[in-house]
GUGULUM-507403 format. One record per residue: residue number from 1; z, x, y of N, C-alpha, C in turn. Coordinates in steps of 0.02 Angstrom, whole numbers, padded with zeros to 5 digits. Atoms other than C-alpha are relative to their C-alpha. Layout:
BEGIN
+-----+--------+--------+--------+--------+--------+--------+--------+--------+--------+
|   k |   n.c3 |   n.c1 |   n.c2 |  ca.c3 |  ca.c1 |  ca.c2 |   c.c3 |   c.c1 |   c.c2 |
+-----+--------+--------+--------+--------+--------+--------+--------+--------+--------+
| NUM |      Z |      X |      Y |      Z |      X |      Y |      Z |      X |      Y |
...
+-----+--------+--------+--------+--------+--------+--------+--------+--------+--------+
This chain:
BEGIN
+-----+--------+--------+--------+--------+--------+--------+--------+--------+--------+
|   k |   n.c3 |   n.c1 |   n.c2 |  ca.c3 |  ca.c1 |  ca.c2 |   c.c3 |   c.c1 |   c.c2 |
+-----+--------+--------+--------+--------+--------+--------+--------+--------+--------+
|   1 | -00025 | -00034 |  00081 |  02574 | -00710 | -03597 |  00064 |  00057 |  00023 |
|   2 | -00070 | -00060 |  00015 |  02737 | -00614 | -03630 | -00012 |  00020 | -00085 |
|   3 | -00009 | -00019 |  00067 |  02760 | -00494 | -03772 |  00066 | -00013 | -00021 |
|   4 | -00072 |  00011 |  00007 |  02920 | -00531 | -03877 |  00022 |  00073 | -00002 |
|   5 | -00019 | -00066 |  00032 |  03014 | -00362 | -03858 |  00043 |  00015 | -00053 |
|   6 | -00059 | -00015 |  00052 |  03134 | -00412 | -03993 | -00039 |  00017 | -00057 |
|   7 |  00026 | -00036 |  00054 |  02993 | -00392 | -04125 | -00041 |  00042 | -00006 |
|   8 |  00034 | -00041 | -00016 |  02898 | -00263 | -04037 |  00041 |  00072 | -00037 |
|   9 | -00059 | -00058 |  00012 |  03074 | -00138 | -04045 |  00001 | -00001 | -00071 |
|  10 | -00046 | -00022 |  00060 |  03104 | -00194 | -04215 | -00075 |  00024 | -00046 |
|  11 |  00065 | -00023 |  00035 |  02916 | -00142 | -04283 | -00018 |  00067 |  00026 |
|  12 | -00004 | -00066 | -00016 |  02945 |  00021 | -04175 |  00040 |  00023 | -00028 |
|  13 | -00073 | -00015 |  00014 |  03104 |  00049 | -04261 | -00017 |  00027 | -00072 |
|  14 |  00003 |  00010 |  00092 |  03035 |  00006 | -04439 | -00051 |  00067 | -00006 |
|  15 |  00041 | -00063 |  00022 |  02892 |  00152 | -04415 |  00026 |  00075 |  00031 |
|  16 | -00006 | -00070 | -00033 |  03004 |  00283 | -04313 | -00037 |  00025 |  00037 |
|  17 |  00049 | -00013 | -00058 |  02912 |  00268 | -04177 |  00055 | -00003 |  00076 |
|  18 | -00043 |  00019 | -00065 |  02980 |  00288 | -03986 | -00065 | -00045 |  00035 |
|  19 |  00048 |  00036 | -00046 |  02896 |  00167 | -03841 | -00075 |  00048 |  00024 |
|  20 |  00030 | -00013 | -00046 |  02810 |  00313 | -03764 | -00088 |  00022 | -00088 |
|  21 |  00073 | -00028 |  00040 |  02712 |  00375 | -03944 | -00036 | -00055 | -00037 |
|  22 |  00061 |  00070 | -00002 |  02662 |  00185 | -03980 | -00034 | -00001 |  00049 |
|  23 |  00048 |  00045 | -00065 |  02581 |  00169 | -03802 | -00051 |  00056 | -00029 |
|  24 |  00043 | -00033 |  00013 |  02495 |  00344 | -03854 | -00044 | -00023 | -00067 |
|  25 |  00047 |  00041 |  00067 |  02437 |  00257 | -04028 | -00020 | -00041 |  00040 |
|  26 |  00061 |  00063 | -00036 |  02372 |  00117 | -03938 | -00048 |  00018 |  00083 |
|  27 |  00052 | -00008 | -00048 |  02278 |  00209 | -03808 |  00017 | -00032 |  00084 |
|  28 | -00016 |  00019 | -00067 |  02385 |  00151 | -03645 |  00054 |  00043 |  00019 |
|  29 | -00049 | -00039 | -00042 |  02492 |  00213 | -03535 |  00070 | -00031 | -00028 |
|  30 | -00047 |  00027 |  00002 |  02679 |  00196 | -03559 |  00023 | -00063 |  00029 |
|  31 | -00012 |  00052 | -00054 |  02707 |  00128 | -03405 | -00015 | -00083 | -00030 |
|  32 | -00001 |  00079 |  00025 |  02609 | -00031 | -03462 |  00019 | -00035 | -00044 |
|  33 | -00046 |  00052 |  00054 |  02686 | -00067 | -03620 |  00052 | -00002 |  00025 |
|  34 | -00085 |  00024 | -00033 |  02868 | -00045 | -03531 | -00020 | -00058 |  00034 |
|  35 | -00012 |  00051 | -00026 |  02810 | -00164 | -03420 | -00024 | -00070 | -00039 |
|  36 |  00026 |  00059 |  00050 |  02728 | -00271 | -03549 |  00069 | -00040 | -00021 |
|  37 | -00070 |  00034 |  00043 |  02888 | -00275 | -03647 |  00069 | -00044 |  00037 |
|  38 | -00064 |  00024 | -00059 |  03015 | -00301 | -03491 | -00032 | -00066 |  00017 |
|  39 | -00008 |  00040 | -00002 |  02936 | -00446 | -03454 | -00065 |  00009 |  00112 |
|  40 |  00020 | -00015 | -00071 |  02869 | -00368 | -03276 | -00068 | -00024 |  00032 |
|  41 |  00057 |  00029 |  00005 |  02708 | -00414 | -03330 | -00044 | -00033 | -00056 |
|  42 |  00008 |  00044 |  00073 |  02612 | -00510 | -03452 | -00033 |  00033 | -00032 |
|  43 |  00031 | -00050 |  00034 |  02525 | -00435 | -03580 | -00094 | -00022 | -00013 |
|  44 |  00088 |  00024 |  00005 |  02321 | -00426 | -03574 | -00021 |  00015 | -00062 |
|  45 |  00034 | -00007 |  00077 |  02191 | -00429 | -03714 |  00004 |  00065 | -00010 |
|  46 | -00013 | -00054 |  00056 |  02178 | -00246 | -03744 |  00062 |  00035 | -00020 |
|  47 | -00060 | -00022 |  00050 |  02360 | -00209 | -03784 | -00004 | -00054 | -00045 |
|  48 |  00021 |  00029 |  00075 |  02362 | -00350 | -03877 | -00020 |  00011 | -00057 |
|  49 |  00068 | -00024 |  00046 |  02208 | -00303 | -03966 |  00021 |  00067 | -00045 |
|  50 | -00014 | -00052 |  00014 |  02289 | -00133 | -03980 |  00043 | -00012 | -00054 |
|  51 | -00061 |  00019 |  00074 |  02466 | -00193 | -04064 | -00033 | -00035 | -00049 |
|  52 |  00040 |  00040 |  00067 |  02360 | -00307 | -04178 | -00029 |  00072 | -00049 |
|  53 |  00009 | -00070 |  00021 |  02282 | -00153 | -04232 |  00032 |  00062 | -00043 |
|  54 | -00047 | -00052 |  00031 |  02425 | -00046 | -04258 |  00065 | -00046 | -00037 |
|  55 | -00044 |  00074 |  00036 |  02521 | -00196 | -04343 | -00043 | -00051 | -00039 |
|  56 |  00041 |  00063 |  00030 |  02396 | -00290 | -04457 |  00032 | -00046 | -00036 |
|  57 | -00059 |  00038 |  00040 |  02519 | -00385 | -04542 |  00031 | -00047 |  00055 |
|  58 | -00052 |  00039 | -00038 |  02580 | -00463 | -04380 | -00082 | -00062 |  00033 |
|  59 |  00055 |  00025 | -00049 |  02478 | -00609 | -04259 |  00005 |  00009 |  00048 |
|  60 | -00047 |  00003 | -00068 |  02490 | -00629 | -04106 |  00032 | -00052 |  00017 |
|  61 | -00054 |  00034 | -00006 |  02601 | -00764 | -04095 |  00044 |  00004 | -00028 |
|  62 | -00078 | -00056 |  00024 |  02712 | -00656 | -04195 |  00032 |  00034 |  00035 |
|  63 | -00008 | -00031 | -00047 |  02688 | -00537 | -04062 |  00015 | -00042 |  00076 |
|  64 |  00008 |  00040 | -00077 |  02709 | -00644 | -03903 |  00063 | -00053 |  00008 |
|  65 | -00046 |  00059 |  00010 |  02837 | -00769 | -03847 | -00043 | -00062 |  00023 |
|  66 |  00023 |  00073 | -00023 |  02777 | -00969 | -03822 |  00044 |  00016 |  00047 |
|  67 | -00054 |  00016 | -00080 |  02808 | -01030 | -03660 |  00014 | -00075 | -00019 |
|  68 |  00002 |  00059 | -00015 |  02867 | -01208 | -03658 | -00009 | -00037 |  00041 |
|  69 |  00014 |  00022 | -00059 |  02797 | -01321 | -03549 |  00060 | -00070 |  00009 |
|  70 | -00051 |  00054 | -00007 |  02921 | -01455 | -03481 | -00003 | -00064 |  00036 |
+-----+--------+--------+--------+--------+--------+--------+--------+--------+--------+
């Protein structure tokens, strides 16, 4: 599962945060968040759970990209 970079970037901007500040708030390494946002690594349960706690008005579906099977 991959994060929606556009959605996370929008939420970060709304809060006036940087990616590094968000990573600290989520209690994860900045590199882990960067890799998840760039699509280099899929998002794991820890990061997704932390994002849902940080942005309680969002759902897992709104924070991730859905893969379409062909």
